[in-house]
N, C-alpha and C positions, 0 to 999 in steps of 0.2 A: 420422341418418347414413345416407347412401345407399351403394350399392355403389361409386360413383365417388369418394366422399369419402375423402381421405387423413387419417391420424391423425399428429399431431405430439405426441410425448411430451417433456416438459421435466423434467429432474431438477434441482431447486434453484429456490427462489422469490425470490431476491434480484435484484441489479442485472442480471447478464448473462442469467439465465434468463427473468425477466419482461420485460426489454427485448426479448429475442428473441421471446417469445410475443406481446407487444403489437404489435411491428412486423409479424410474420407475419399477425396478425389484421387489421391495417390493409390489407394487400395481398390477403388472401384471406378470403372470407366463410365462415360456418359450414357452408354447403352444400358448399364445396370442401375445407375443412380443419378437422377437429376438433382441438382443442388440449387436452391433458390435462397438468397440471403437478403435481408432487409437491414438497411442502416439509415437512421433518421438524420445523421449529421452529414458534413461535407467530406469527411476523411475516413480512411480505413487503416487498420494495422499500424498504429502510430504509438510512440512512447509518451504517454502522459507524464511519466516520471521526469522527462527531460524538459518540461515546460519552464520550471524555474530557471534553468540554465539558458534557455532561449531568451527569457525575459532579461536575465542578467547580461546577456551578450556573449556568453561562452559558446553558444550555438548560433551560427550566423543566420541561418534561414529556417523558417518553419518546416519546409519540406525535408530538411535534414533529419527530422524526427519521424518521418514516414518510412516504414520498412517496405510496404508494398501498397501501391495505389489501386483504385478500382479497376483500371484497364488490365493491370497485371493479373488480378484475380479472374477477370472475365476471360482472358486469354487461356487460363487454365481450366476453363469449362465450368465456371461458377456464374450463375445468373444473379449478379449483384445489383440490387436496386437501391440506388442512393437517394437520400432525402425522402425516404419512405418510412413511415413510422407504423409499427404494428400496434393497433389499438385494442385488440381483443383476441384471446385464445379460446377457441371452442374445442375443449378436450373431447367431449362426447362425439362431436362431428368430425374431429381430426382435421381442423382447418384454422387459419388465422385471418383476421381482417386487417388490412393495411390501408393507410391514408397517405397520399402523396402530399408532402408538406407544401409545395408551391401551389398546387391546383386545388387541393382538398378532395380530389377524386378518391373514392374508396372501392376496394374490391376484396373478394375472399380468395385465398389460396389454400388448397388442400395439402395435407402432408401424410406420409407414412411414418416418418421419423421427424422429431422436432428437437432443436437445440435452442435453449434459452441462454443468451449471453448478454443480458441487458445492462450489466455493469453496476455502477454505484452513482449516487447523486451527492454533490456537496451538501452538507448540512447548512441550511439557510434559516437562521432563527426567525421566529415570528415576532419581529420588532418593528416599532414605528420607524419608517424611513428606510428600511433595509432594501427596498426595491428602487431607491433613488439612483439617478445617474451618477456613475463614479464608484459604485459598490460592486465588487466582482468576486465570484467564486472562481476557482481554478481547477478544472477537472478535464476539460477537453481542449483540443487545438482551437476550436471556436472561442472558448473562454480565454485562452492565452492571447489570441489575436485581439479580442475585445479589450483586454487589459492593456496591451501594447498601444492600441489606438487611443485609449484614455490617457496613457502616460505621454503620448505625443501631443495631445490636445490640451491637457489640463494646465491651467495657468500657473498654479503654485507647485511647490516642491515638498509638500508634507504628506506623509502616508501613515495610515494606521493599519496594522495587521491584527485581526481578531483571532486569537488562538495561537498556541505555540507548539503544535505538533510538528510532524515532518514538513508538511506543506507550509505552515506558518513560519517556521524557522528558515526554510530555504527561500521563501518569498521575501522575508525581511532582509536577508543578505542581498538578494537580487535587487531590491529597491535601493538599498544603500549603494550598491555598485552603480546604479543609475543616477546617483546624486541626490536622492531624496533624504529628508529628515524622517526617520522611521521610529514609530512607537508601536510596541507590541503589547496588547492588552490580553492578559491570560487569566483564566479562572483559577488555575492551580498556583501553588506557591512557586514552583520552578517550571521552566519549559521542559518539553519532551516528557510527557507523562508516561511514555513507554519505558522510561528509566525510573529507578528509585530516586528520591529527592536528593540524596547525597551526590549522585552522579549528575543529575540535572543541574545542580548548582554550578558545576564546571562549565556547562553549556551556557548558562546565563552569564557567567563572568566573561566568556569568550564573546558573546553577543554584545555585552556592554563595552568590551574592548574595541568593537567595531564602530561604536558610536550609536548603537541601537538603545533607545530608552525602553526599559522593561518595567511593565506594570503588572505585578502579580496579585493574586487573590482579588481580582476585579471582574465583575460581571457587567457586560454591556447591556444597557437598558433601552437605548434608542440611538438612531442615526439622525443627526440634525442636518437640515437642508437650508439652502439659501433661497432667495426669491426666484432664482432661475431653475429651481428644482434639483440642483446638483448638491452632492454631499458637501458639508462644510465642517463637520465635527462628529465625533463619536462620544457618547455620554455614558458614564457609569453612575452609580449612586452618589459618588463623591466628587467627580470631576468631569470636565470636558476636555477632549483632545482634538485640536484642530486637524482637519484632514482635507486634502484635495483629491485623494483617492483612498479607498478602503478595500482591503483584500481579506476575504473570509477564509481562514485556515482552521476551521473548527473540526474538520474531519468529514467523513462520508458515511452514507447509509446504503445498504443494498437497494437497488432500484427494482423492486419486486411487486409494484402495483399490479402489473399485468398478471403475474403468477397468483397473487392473492385473489384477484377477481375471478380467476379461473379455478379457484379452489385447490391449488397445489400446496403441498405442505411446506410451511415456513418454520424456522427455529426461533429461539428466544431473541436473537439479534436481528430478526427480520429477513434473514437470508434463506434461500431455498435449501431444503434438505435432500441430500443425495446419498447413494450407496458408494462403495469404493470404486465402482466403475463409472461414477458421475451420472448415473441414471437417477432421475427424480424418484424418490421413494413412492412405491405403489403404482408407478406408471412405466410400463414396459418399453414404450417407444418415445419417451421424453427424457432428454438429458439436459443438464445445466452446468455451467462453469464460469469462472472468472469472479468478478467482484460482487456478483449477485447471489453467491452461494455461501453457506457456512461450511467450515472444514473441521476435521478432528485435530485437536491439539494432542500430539503424541506424548507430551510431558504430563499434562493435567488429566488427560482422558476426556475432556469436555469439548463441546462444539464452540468454535470461534468464528468471527468474521474478520478476515484480514485481506485488505484490498492491495494486492501487489501484482505487477505484471508478470513476475516470475511464476507465480501460482497459476495465473490465467493462461499462460502459454502451455504449461504442463497439463492443465485441465483440458485444454483444447486438443492436445495430442492424444490424451486418453480417450476423450469422447470420439474423435475422428477414427481412432483405431477400432473402437467398439462398433461404431456405426458402419465402418468399412468391412466388418466381418471378422476382425481379429479380437484379441482380448488384452486389456490393459487395465490397471488400477491406479488410483491415487491414494496412498496410504494415509496421508495427513501432513502436518507441518509442525515445526518446533518454534515458529515465531521469530525468525531471523530477519533483521533489518539493519541497514547502515545509512548514514547521512553525514553531512559535514556543515560546519560553519567556518567560513574562511579556510584556514588550514587545520582546524580542529576536527578530527574524525570521531564519529559517534557510532557505536554498534551495540546491538543487543540480541540475545537469543534465549529461548526458554522462558522461565517464570521470573517475575519480580517478587519482592518480598510479599506484597499484598496479594498477588496471585496465589502464591503458595499457601498463605493463611486462608484465603477464601476456599480453597479446596481441601483444607484440613491437614495439610502436610506439616510435619515438624522438621525444622531445618536449621542449618548453621550458615553464617555468612562470613566471608573473609574479603578483605580489600588489600591489594598490594600495589606498590609503586615499582615500576621497572623502566626499561628503555627499549626503544625499537630496534637498536643494534647493540653490539658490544660497546660498553661505555667508553672505551678508548678510541672507537672508530669515528671518524668525522661524520657529523650529521645525526648522531644518536640523539633521540628526543624522548622526553618523558611520556609515560603511559600509565594509566590507572586501570586496573582490572578488578572487578567485583565478581565474586562467585558464590552461588548458593548450592548447597548439597544437602540431601536428605539425611536427617539424623538417624543413627543406627546403621542404615544400609550404605550410606555414602554415595548414593546415586546422584549424579550431577542433575541439578534442577534449572540452572540458568547462569548466564554470564553477561556482564555489561562492561564495555570498554570505552574509555575516552582518552584520546591521545593525539599526537601529531602524525606525520607521514608514516605509514606502515602499521598503524594501529587497527583500523577498522576491519580489514579483511582477516585479521587473526581470529575474528569471531567464528569463521568457518570451521576452525578446529573444534570449537565447542559445539557447533551445529551438528557436525558429524558424530561427536561423542554423545550428544543428546539423542540423536536418531538411533544410534546403536545401543542406547541404554547403559553406557559405561558408568562406572563409579569414578570418583575423583582419584582413588588409589590406582585404578587401571590407567587413568589418563597420564599419571606420572611416568609410565613406561612407554608412552607413545614415541615412536622413532621419527621425530620431526627433523626437517632439514636444518642444518646449522652452518653458518660461516659468519665471521664478524660483520660483514656489510649488511646482513639480513637479520641477525638475532644475537642476543646474548647466548652463552652456553646453555643456560636454562631459559627456554622461551617464556615470556611473561605469563601466558596462559598456563603453562606447566608449573611455574612458580606458585600461581594461585591454587592450582590443584594440589600441590605438595602441602601448602599451608592448610587447605581445606581438609585434606586427608589426615593431617596431624590433629586438627581440631575434632574431627569425627572420632578419632581414637581415644580422645579424652573421656573420662567417666562422664556419664550423661548429666548428673547433677552439677558437676563442675563446669561442663561445657555450656549448660543452660544459665549459669550464674553470670 
């Protein structure tokens, strides 16, 4: 390192952090930019989204989920320090304090530029017994390995999943696949609160069809343990549900304790606030990306926290480009997500009804039934599409899709339309690909758009009735 060499310090060795480090290295060589990255865990650049499929057995090996290991990053000129946790950011001094997890040894490292990519932590409710043996969150590969170890050792075959969001639903199916009796305890009426309840009901019916016991409108009050200290049941106000293993699928929060202690700006959801270049607001040489930041919702115009690897990798590319001397921006998101329960595909983008109401939008909704292919073509399966459009203007606000094979990825049509600010009337003219094996003559999303456009054209008082 010469006197003219800058030092980039990266906190976090997963998607956003290592994407930023790798992109910065592509643009600036070691003589111009020294890169030091700290990762407190055992793994780098891995797919946390793939953990439920690893647990289910669809993915054979843990390492199949790792895109790039520590040595590969080091070979590219990144000083990656594993099992080392950053415990303090000294913004005024331009340095971070790190502690080696195994030895406890601490040291300070100065920086010219800093990237914060600390991710998110699973929500772990403050309940009696929640730290008992056999209770698991699922966020990292270490978490996934710990759960698999428990499934191998646990004497019984009863599992309780707390929460019915994406992780809860996917883990419930994974546990069924492993031969467990599964009960899902959910605070909401229906699973998948990212959907409106009428669409979530179809997800619940599919889960019940798999043999999963669904308990809705129930709040877990404590985790009961046996004399050996292991979990034996989960309790609500009204009942107890026996369990040999418990998986927490309640969601995640931005892991921003370091940033908060350093006085960096946080939003209403607890995530770091950045500008479009992913630079932390008010700090010229500090960037942040991934699950620890809040992003702009392009539909509602508000800040949101959405923990997805797709966003994290894009953030990292933007940050690395800017650190490396180029220019890039991340404009925002529309809230697109897909999942599945057995062969039922689930997708959403944009706003739900309650989201639209919360931001004061007046809207219309339509729901249509269609098929994934031409009705006469073998393999055509039913699909339900729900669409929200702004009253008067007809601007598309959101789409939810539940169906079988070929349903979920149709949400990408709506995601592009939302990003472009299209109206439902404009959507009806989209030139989409058609052949009987792939779609009816009118694609289901366009059928919904036609119906929404017709409803928007109705007199306001009649449409509102």
